[in-house]
N, C-alpha and C positions, 0 to 999 in steps of 0.2 A: 586355593588358588593363591599365588604370591602377587605381590604388587609388580613385579617385572613379568611383563607379557613377551612371548617369545616373538623372535622375527621368523615368517615363515617363508618368505621366498616364494619360490614357484610352487610351493605346497599350499599356497594360500587359495582360497575360494571365496567369491563374493557371498554365498549363503551364510557366512560367519557373521554377515551383519544380522542374522537371525537370533545371534546371541544377545546382542544389545536389545533387539527387539523383543525378545522374552524378557528380559530383566525390566524394561520399561513397561511391559504388561502387568509384570508381578507387583509394581508400585500403583498401577491403577487398581489391582485388586485391593490392595491395603486403603486405598481412598473411598471404596466401596462401604467401607465401616464407618467413614466419616459421612459419607452422602446419605446414607440411609438409616443410621443411628443417632447421627448428631441434629438437632432442631436447627433450623436456618429459614426463620419465617421471612427475613429480609432481602433474600437472595435466592434464585434458583439452586444454588451450589452452596456448600458451607464453606465459610472463609475463616481467616485466622480467629476473629473476634467469636463469631459463633463457637469454634471449637474450645476457646477459653473459657466462654461462658458454660458450656455443656461440663466442662470438666470439673468446674468450680462448684457447679450445682449438682452435678452427677452424683450415682451411686459407685460402689468401687466397681462394679463390673463394667459400668460406662468408662470410668476413668482407665481401667486397666486396657480398655478397648482402643480408647484413644491414644494412650501411650505406644501400644502395639502399632497401630496404625500409623503414626508419625515416624516411629523408628523403622518400619518396614518402607515407608515410602522414602524416606531419606537414603537408606542403604541402597535400595534397588534404583533409586534415581541416580546415585552415584555409580553403580555398577554399569547402569544402561550408558552414560554418557562416557563413562571409561573405556567401555568396550565399543562405542561409536567413534571415539578418537582412535583406539588402535585399529580398527578396521578402515577408516580412511588413510591412515598410514600405511597399512599393508597394501591397500587397495593401489595408492600412489606406487608403490614400490613393484607392485604386479604389473602394471601395465607395461607394455613393451617386450614382455619376456615371451618366452615359447609358450606357456601357459595361458598367457592372453590372447594369442593370436589362436591357438587352438579353441579357447572359450568363445570367442568371438566369431567363429566360422563355422559354428554348430548351434544345435538347439538350444544349448545352454546359455546364449547370450543374455536370455532374459533373467538369468540370475542377477545380473548388474541392478534389475529394479530392485532388489532388496535392500541397496544403498537408500533411494528416495523413500522407501518404506520404513526404514530405521530412522532417517531423518524426521519423518513425519511423525512417528510415535515420540521421538524425542523432544519434539516442539511441544506435543501434548503434554508430556512428562513435566516440561517446564512450566507449564501451565497448572499442573497440579501442585509442584513444589510452591509456585507463588501463592495459591489458594491457601495451602496449609500453613505456611512458614511467615507470610509476610503481612505485618500488621497495616491495615487502610488500603489494602490492595483494591479493593472494590470501591474505594473513592476515586481512582484513578484508570479504572479497567478500560472506560470508554475510550481513553486514549491507545491504550494496547490493542484493542480490537482492530485496528486498521493495519497495525504492524503485523498482528498474526495473519490477517489475510495476505497481505504481502508476502510473508514468509512462506505460506501454505502455497500459495499460487507460483513461487519460484520453485518450491520442490516439485509440485505438480508439473510444471514446465519442463523441469529437468526428467521426470518420468516419462512424459510424453515424448520428449526427444529421444531418450534411449528406447523407447517403445519403437518411435519411427525408424530410428537406425536398423533395428532387427528386421520390421517389416520391409523396408527399401531393400535390403539384401535378399530375404526368402522370397519376396515377390517378384523382385526384377530379375534374379537370377535362377534359372531352373536348377532343382536337385539340391538348393542350399537346405531345404527342411527336409528333415529325414521322419517320415510319419511311422517307420519301424520303431524309431527311438521315444515315440511320442507316447509311450506305454504308462504314464502316469499323469498326475494333475499338476506336474512342475510348471506347465505354461500358464496355471492360473495366478502364478505369482505378481504378473503385472496388475490383474484386477484387483488383487490384495493390496497392492501399494497404491494405486489409484482411489480404492475405496479409502484408505488410511488418509489419505490427503482430503478427501471429501468430508470424512467425520469432523476432522480439524475446522475447516472452513464452515461447518454447521456449528459451531460453538458461538461463533457470533450471532449467527441467526437466532441461536436460542437464548442468549443471554444478556445481548446489548438492547439498551433502552431507546437506541436511535433507528427508526423504521427502515432509514437508507442502509446503515450499515449491516441491519438484519438481513435485507433485502438482497444485498450484494452477497452475503455468506449462503442465502437461502440458494440463489441461482448458480453461485459458482459449486456449492457442493452438489448440488442437484446435476450440473455438467460432468463431474467428476464420477459420480454413482452411475448416470447413464452409459458414459463409456465405458466403465469397468463391467456393467451388467452385459454390453454387446460383447466386450472381449471374452469375460467369463462364459456366455452362452455357447461362442464359436469353440473355445478351448476345450470345453467340456465335452461335445460332441466328438470333436477329432480324436480326444484323447479315449474316450471310451471306445469308439472303434479300434484303437490301436490296442488297448487293454485287453479287448474281447479276442482278438486275433493272436495277439503276442504274449498275452499275460502281463501282471503289474511288475515292472523294473524293482527288483528286491530292494536295492538300495533308495529307492525313491518311494517306496511303500508310505512313507509318512505324509507325502503330498495328498493322499486320499482324503486326508482329514482337514486340509487347507481350507475346506468351504466354511468348516466350523468357526474360525475366527472371522472370515469375510462376512458371516451371517450376523455375527455379533457386531461388528464394526458397523455394517450396514443398518444394522436395527437401531444402534445409538445414533448414527446420521439420521434416520428416518424420525425418532424420537425427538430429536433437536429441531428437526424441521417442522415437525408439526407443533410443538412448542412456539416456535417464532411466528408460525401461522394465526396461531391461537390468540397471541399478544398482540400482534401489529397488523392482522389481516383478516380477522374476523372467522377463521376457521375453528370451530371447536371439537376435536375429537372427543367421543364418549369414552368412559373407562372401559365399556365393555370391548369397543372396538381395539383399544390397545392391548387388552387381555388375549383376545383373539389373535391378533397381530403377533405378539411374542409367543404365543403357545405354538403358532405354525411355525416359526421360526426356531424354537427350541426343539420340536418334534424333527424338523429336518435335521437339525444338528445331531441330536441321538441317532438318527438313521446312518448319518456319514461318520459317526464315531465308531459306530458299531461295526461298519463294512471295513473301516480302515484298521481297527484292532483286529478282526478276523484274518483280513490278508496278512497282517504283521505276523499273527500267530501262527499261521499256517506255513509262512515262508521262513519263520524262526529269526526275525528281525533281531529280537531283543539278544539272543544269543550271540549273533554277530558283531552288531554295532554298539550295544550298550554294555555287554556284559562278556564279549568276546576279544580278540584281537583286533579286529579291524575298526577303523576309524571313519566316520562320515560326517563332513558339516552339515549334512541336511538332517543329520538328528535332531539339530536345534529347532527343527519345524515341528517334532512334538511336543514343544513348550507350547506353542501357541493354541492348539486345540484345547489345552487343558485350562490355561489361563481364560480363553473365551468362554469356556462353559461355566467356570466361575463367576465372571461378570455378567453373564446372560442369566444365569440362577438368580442372581441378586436382583436384576432388572425384572424379571418374571415375577417373583415373590413379591417385591415391592411396588413396582409400577403396575403389575398385572394382577395378581391375586388380593393383594392389599387395597388399591384404589377402587378395584371392582367391588369390594365388600365380601370377597369370598373366604378371607383369612385376617383373623386380628393380629394388628402389629404386635410383634414380641409375645404372641402365644406359643403353646406347646407346640403347634403344627408350624408356626412360623420358624422356629428354631430349629425344629427337623428338618424342613427343606433348606434352610439356610446351612446347616450343616454338611449338606452335600456339596455346596459351593466353596465351603472352608476346607472340604476333604480335597477338591481338585486344586486349591491353592497350595495347600501343605505338600501335596504329590508335587506339584511343578517348581514348588521351591526345593526339594530334593533333587528332582531332575536337573534343573539348573545347576546346581553346586557338583553333582555326579558328571555332568557334561563338561563343565569347566575343569574339573580335575582331570578327567579323560584327554581333552583337547588341549588343555595349556600347561598342566603341571608334567606330562609325559612328553615332553619335547622331542625326544629322539625317535619317535615312532611315526612312521609316514601318513599322510592324510589321504584318503581316497578321496580325489576328486572327479566327479563323474565327467565324462568326455561329452555326452549329450543332455 
């Protein structure tokens, strides 16, 4: 993909924010190397000083992993921010067009929540960049947590306002919501956005030394997780009813796997909240409880992943939109489940199996399971480059934008 990004005009769709989201998610997958392989005894997360010390004292394997992690974080963070800026520019140009009017008068209006979803991810990526590359950050981090809370609350407010606009239209005006066109999990996107805001707010809950800041993060993240859960529960029931009656919309088949990243983000949010409760408020979750919790989340993810891949294979999705002549911005939704599986497996292995004493860290079994996470990561890196080449290098080809 060249540095010059295309101007899409009416061909633009808000789902292109998922391209920025996927790049940000890949930056996080590289941070997992540092999170679980670099010792960080003085902080809950590794910081620049921990990384430098580990590189100086580590063996060649650890040094190579650190170099790879830092390079991967830097590259995909750059790609994340570059695609975010491009999307914001394209969305501004898209407003007021006929395509905008069609989008905001259909079920697809909730695609606009891909913007706060991507914004929240970029704030998280900024935090990862700071931890990885900024010396002395941990000494001033307490001043940054209130700023982060304000930023995430602003993004969350934007998401709620967009969701309220959609609900106001479809609930106040009969016939605005088309249940026949609700035959996918596309309407779970708002829940994904709210959960991403929640996980950002949970970071101060887990990391701040101030009980007040941690408590604010804990309550605010719990609010967004609760609202997200309510929305998702309703959306899933409505979508399944439509899918059983009308089949799954072929172009929206990747949305069947959107539950996978939602569960990863919700799982990290819960772990962060539990850590804050442990440090500041006397709640002490046992390692076995964490193992069981992560195991259940991972099991659900495998189930949704299997169903999504089965439906896509039966409908020939890859032959049409990945390797054929058709283009769909919704294809970027395929990156999220793979990234989420990579991150969840790292957490399941390290926070679940290792801390519960079922697996020795850096043993043969440890690396065998970690290799599964690395395989997902490599596959998603390839997919991101492949999709970027399809959508941004071949500018003359039309982009399919779902009307519903």
